[in-house]
FIDRENLO-527211 format. One record per residue (C-alpha): residue number from 1; x, y, z negated. Coordinates in steps of 0.1 Angstrom, whole numbers, always signed. Each point is the difference from the previous one (the first is absolute). Layout:
{loti:NUM&xx:X&yy:Y&zz:Z}
...
//
This chain:
{loti:1&xx:-315&yy:+756&zz:+833}
{loti:2&xx:+20&yy:+25&zz:-22}
{loti:3&xx:+6&yy:-28&zz:-25}
{loti:4&xx:+12&yy:-23&zz:+28}
{loti:5&xx:+27&yy:+27&zz:+7}
{loti:6&xx:+11&yy:+3&zz:-36}
{loti:7&xx:+3&yy:-36&zz:-4}
{loti:8&xx:+23&yy:-1&zz:+32}
{loti:9&xx:+21&yy:+27&zz:-15}
{loti:10&xx:+3&yy:-19&zz:-34}
{loti:11&xx:+9&yy:-29&zz:+17}
{loti:12&xx:+27&yy:+21&zz:+22}
{loti:13&xx:+17&yy:+15&zz:-31}
{loti:14&xx:+1&yy:-31&zz:-17}
{loti:15&xx:+20&yy:-15&zz:+28}
{loti:16&xx:+20&yy:+32&zz:-2}
{loti:17&xx:+6&yy:-3&zz:-36}
{loti:18&xx:+10&yy:-40&zz:+2}
{loti:19&xx:+25&yy:+8&zz:+29}
{loti:20&xx:+17&yy:+25&zz:-21}
{loti:21&xx:+0&yy:-21&zz:-32}
{loti:22&xx:+14&yy:-31&zz:+22}
{loti:23&xx:+29&yy:+24&zz:+15}
{loti:24&xx:+7&yy:+13&zz:-38}
{loti:25&xx:+2&yy:-36&zz:-14}
{loti:26&xx:+23&yy:-10&zz:+32}
{loti:27&xx:+24&yy:+26&zz:-9}
{loti:28&xx:-1&yy:+2&zz:-38}
{loti:29&xx:-18&yy:-30&zz:-11}
{loti:30&xx:+27&yy:-30&zz:+14}
{loti:31&xx:+30&yy:+7&zz:-21}
{loti:32&xx:+30&yy:-24&zz:+4}
{loti:33&xx:+18&yy:+12&zz:-30}
{loti:34&xx:+26&yy:+17&zz:+20}
{loti:35&xx:-14&yy:+33&zz:+5}
{loti:36&xx:+23&yy:+30&zz:-11}
{loti:37&xx:-14&yy:+27&zz:-24}
{loti:38&xx:-7&yy:+34&zz:+16}
{loti:39&xx:+12&yy:+17&zz:-31}
{loti:40&xx:+36&yy:+9&zz:+7}
{loti:41&xx:+9&yy:+4&zz:-37}
{loti:42&xx:-15&yy:-40&zz:-9}
{loti:43&xx:+22&yy:-27&zz:+4}
{loti:44&xx:-17&yy:-33&zz:+6}
{loti:45&xx:+5&yy:-25&zz:-29}
{loti:46&xx:+22&yy:-31&zz:+13}
{loti:47&xx:-13&yy:-36&zz:-1}
{loti:48&xx:+8&yy:-18&zz:-34}
{loti:49&xx:+27&yy:-22&zz:+20}
{loti:50&xx:+13&yy:+32&zz:+15}
{loti:51&xx:+6&yy:+20&zz:-33}
{loti:52&xx:+37&yy:+10&zz:-10}
{loti:53&xx:+14&yy:-21&zz:-28}
{loti:54&xx:+1&yy:+17&zz:-32}
{loti:55&xx:+37&yy:-14&zz:-3}
{loti:56&xx:+25&yy:-4&zz:+29}
{loti:57&xx:+2&yy:-33&zz:+17}
{loti:58&xx:+21&yy:-27&zz:-12}
{loti:59&xx:+33&yy:+3&zz:+15}
{loti:60&xx:+12&yy:-31&zz:+18}
{loti:61&xx:+27&yy:-9&zz:-27}
{loti:62&xx:-29&yy:+2&zz:-29}
{loti:63&xx:-27&yy:-25&zz:+8}
{loti:64&xx:-12&yy:-26&zz:-20}
{loti:65&xx:+32&yy:-15&zz:-11}
{loti:66&xx:+2&yy:+31&zz:-24}
{loti:67&xx:-29&yy:-8&zz:-17}
{loti:68&xx:+2&yy:-39&zz:-3}
{loti:69&xx:+2&yy:-20&zz:-32}
{loti:70&xx:-15&yy:+27&zz:-20}
{loti:71&xx:-33&yy:-4&zz:-17}
{loti:72&xx:-23&yy:+30&zz:+9}
{loti:73&xx:-33&yy:-17&zz:-10}
{loti:74&xx:-9&yy:+24&zz:-27}
{loti:75&xx:+8&yy:+32&zz:+19}
{loti:76&xx:-23&yy:-12&zz:+29}
{loti:77&xx:-28&yy:-7&zz:-20}
{loti:78&xx:-2&yy:+30&zz:-15}
{loti:79&xx:+8&yy:+19&zz:+32}
{loti:80&xx:-15&yy:-16&zz:+30}
{loti:81&xx:+17&yy:+22&zz:+24}
{loti:82&xx:+35&yy:-10&zz:-13}
{loti:83&xx:+20&yy:-12&zz:+29}
{loti:84&xx:+38&yy:-8&zz:-13}
{loti:85&xx:+16&yy:+5&zz:+37}
{loti:86&xx:-17&yy:+31&zz:+3}
{loti:87&xx:+13&yy:+10&zz:-37}
{loti:88&xx:+33&yy:-5&zz:+11}
{loti:89&xx:-2&yy:+17&zz:+29}
{loti:90&xx:-13&yy:+31&zz:-22}
{loti:91&xx:+27&yy:-8&zz:-26}
{loti:92&xx:+28&yy:+4&zz:+25}
{loti:93&xx:-15&yy:+34&zz:+11}
{loti:94&xx:-1&yy:+13&zz:-35}
{loti:95&xx:+37&yy:-10&zz:-7}
{loti:96&xx:+11&yy:+17&zz:+28}
{loti:97&xx:-20&yy:+34&zz:-9}
{loti:98&xx:+12&yy:-2&zz:-38}
{loti:99&xx:+34&yy:-7&zz:+9}
{loti:100&xx:+2&yy:+29&zz:+22}
{loti:101&xx:-20&yy:+21&zz:-23}
{loti:102&xx:+21&yy:-4&zz:-28}
{loti:103&xx:+31&yy:+5&zz:+22}
{loti:104&xx:-12&yy:+33&zz:+7}
{loti:105&xx:-15&yy:+10&zz:-34}
{loti:106&xx:-32&yy:+4&zz:+16}
{loti:107&xx:-24&yy:-5&zz:-32}
{loti:108&xx:-30&yy:+7&zz:+19}
{loti:109&xx:+4&yy:-23&zz:+25}
{loti:110&xx:+4&yy:-27&zz:-31}
{loti:111&xx:-30&yy:+8&zz:-16}
{loti:112&xx:-28&yy:-18&zz:+18}
{loti:113&xx:+24&yy:-31&zz:+3}
{loti:114&xx:+12&yy:-6&zz:-36}
{loti:115&xx:-16&yy:-3&zz:-37}
{loti:116&xx:+4&yy:+30&zz:-23}
{loti:117&xx:+26&yy:-17&zz:-20}
{loti:118&xx:+23&yy:-8&zz:+29}
{loti:119&xx:-4&yy:+34&zz:+15}
{loti:120&xx:+12&yy:+11&zz:-36}
{loti:121&xx:+30&yy:-21&zz:+6}
{loti:122&xx:+8&yy:+12&zz:+36}
{loti:123&xx:-1&yy:+37&zz:-14}
{loti:124&xx:+22&yy:-4&zz:-26}
{loti:125&xx:+24&yy:-15&zz:+25}
{loti:126&xx:-7&yy:+27&zz:+28}
{loti:127&xx:+5&yy:+28&zz:-29}
{loti:128&xx:+32&yy:-14&zz:-14}
{loti:129&xx:+18&yy:-2&zz:+31}
{loti:130&xx:-13&yy:+34&zz:+12}
{loti:131&xx:+14&yy:+14&zz:-35}
{loti:132&xx:+32&yy:-15&zz:+7}
{loti:133&xx:+0&yy:+15&zz:+36}
{loti:134&xx:+4&yy:-35&zz:+12}
{loti:135&xx:-16&yy:-7&zz:+37}
{loti:136&xx:-12&yy:-39&zz:+5}
{loti:137&xx:-1&yy:-15&zz:+35}
{loti:138&xx:-16&yy:-36&zz:+6}
{loti:139&xx:-9&yy:-6&zz:+36}
{loti:140&xx:-18&yy:-32&zz:+2}
{loti:141&xx:+16&yy:-17&zz:+28}
{loti:142&xx:-24&yy:-32&zz:+3}
{loti:143&xx:-22&yy:-16&zz:-23}
{loti:144&xx:+9&yy:-37&zz:+6}
{loti:145&xx:-31&yy:-16&zz:-23}
{loti:146&xx:-26&yy:+3&zz:-24}
{loti:147&xx:-12&yy:-29&zz:-19}
{loti:148&xx:-30&yy:-3&zz:-23}
{loti:149&xx:+17&yy:-16&zz:-33}
{loti:150&xx:-33&yy:+0&zz:-22}
{loti:151&xx:-37&yy:+11&zz:-1}
{loti:152&xx:-20&yy:+3&zz:-32}
{loti:153&xx:-32&yy:+18&zz:-13}
{loti:154&xx:+0&yy:+19&zz:-30}
{loti:155&xx:-37&yy:+8&zz:-9}
{loti:156&xx:-12&yy:+16&zz:+34}
{loti:157&xx:+35&yy:+12&zz:+12}
{loti:158&xx:+16&yy:-23&zz:+24}
{loti:159&xx:+38&yy:+1&zz:-2}
{loti:160&xx:+25&yy:-11&zz:+26}
{loti:161&xx:+39&yy:-5&zz:+1}
{loti:162&xx:+18&yy:+4&zz:+29}
{loti:163&xx:+37&yy:-5&zz:+5}
{loti:164&xx:+17&yy:+21&zz:+28}
{loti:165&xx:+33&yy:-8&zz:+15}
{loti:166&xx:+13&yy:+29&zz:+18}
{loti:167&xx:+33&yy:+19&zz:+17}
{loti:168&xx:+8&yy:+35&zz:-8}
{loti:169&xx:+26&yy:+28&zz:-3}
{loti:170&xx:-1&yy:+16&zz:-33}
{loti:171&xx:+25&yy:+29&zz:-7}
{loti:172&xx:-2&yy:+26&zz:-31}
{loti:173&xx:+20&yy:+32&zz:+8}
{loti:174&xx:+10&yy:+28&zz:-25}
{loti:175&xx:-9&yy:+37&zz:+3}
{loti:176&xx:+33&yy:+1&zz:+20}
{loti:177&xx:-9&yy:-27&zz:+26}
{loti:178&xx:+24&yy:-25&zz:-13}
{loti:179&xx:-11&yy:-38&zz:-2}
{loti:180&xx:-5&yy:-9&zz:-36}
{loti:181&xx:-16&yy:-32&zz:+5}
{loti:182&xx:-8&yy:-24&zz:+33}
{loti:183&xx:+16&yy:+6&zz:+33}
{loti:184&xx:-15&yy:+16&zz:+30}
{loti:185&xx:+7&yy:-26&zz:+24}
{loti:186&xx:-3&yy:-30&zz:-23}
{loti:187&xx:-31&yy:-21&zz:+2}
{loti:188&xx:-12&yy:-21&zz:-27}
{loti:189&xx:-27&yy:-24&zz:-11}
{loti:190&xx:-24&yy:+10&zz:-23}
{loti:191&xx:-24&yy:-20&zz:-23}
{loti:192&xx:-31&yy:+15&zz:-13}
{loti:193&xx:-27&yy:-20&zz:-20}
{loti:194&xx:-32&yy:+24&zz:+3}
{loti:195&xx:-37&yy:-5&zz:-15}
{loti:196&xx:-28&yy:+18&zz:+13}
{loti:197&xx:-37&yy:+1&zz:-16}
{loti:198&xx:-33&yy:+8&zz:+12}
{loti:199&xx:-35&yy:-1&zz:-21}
{loti:200&xx:-20&yy:-23&zz:+19}
{loti:201&xx:-33&yy:+21&zz:-10}
{loti:202&xx:+14&yy:+28&zz:+15}
{loti:203&xx:-12&yy:+12&zz:+37}
{loti:204&xx:+35&yy:+13&zz:+3}
{loti:205&xx:+21&yy:-27&zz:+21}
{loti:206&xx:+34&yy:+13&zz:-6}
{loti:207&xx:+23&yy:-19&zz:-25}
{loti:208&xx:+24&yy:+21&zz:-20}
{loti:209&xx:+36&yy:-7&zz:-12}
{loti:210&xx:-2&yy:-8&zz:-37}
{loti:211&xx:+33&yy:-18&zz:-8}
{loti:212&xx:+36&yy:+0&zz:+16}
{loti:213&xx:+29&yy:-19&zz:-9}
{loti:214&xx:+33&yy:-10&zz:+18}
{loti:215&xx:+2&yy:-39&zz:+13}
{loti:216&xx:+28&yy:-21&zz:-1}
//
């Protein structure tokens, strides 16, 4: 008789355990992918298509036309992640940052953007104007266009040359504040041909400015 009660007790406990297990599964087991983390310091990882791009999006006036007619096959084979339009967007962004940093004499801002020998050239120009007591202003009014002129592989290093066309105001003043070059109200067109490089074996996605020249 007692054995019968013990058997019923076991069945009853099993039913309760099963019910509790079902309730836990209904709360924790049915994940839809939309649950928020309960850790206030842990931010959810966005889906791949929602991740922010490594470079700014391509502006409306810097589309596929900026890279048409240039053979970039070698670079694409060496770096499967290379996208010409996205590269152009990043190059435009880098151009604006470098121009602004050079005008301000901000070498710390230049360091992660340019190669050591280019930085050395910028350093000399900044040091020379500082020693002369000159103040240089370069206000970039508009970056009209950026076009890839060529792309080559040198070993495992990819090099892409970009032609920038911009409008800006450049003024140099002496220690007394008198204008010795340029005009504070004159907007002039500027053409720069810059070459960017990146080691395709590196995990670092950033490109460095390795050469500059004035375009015609």
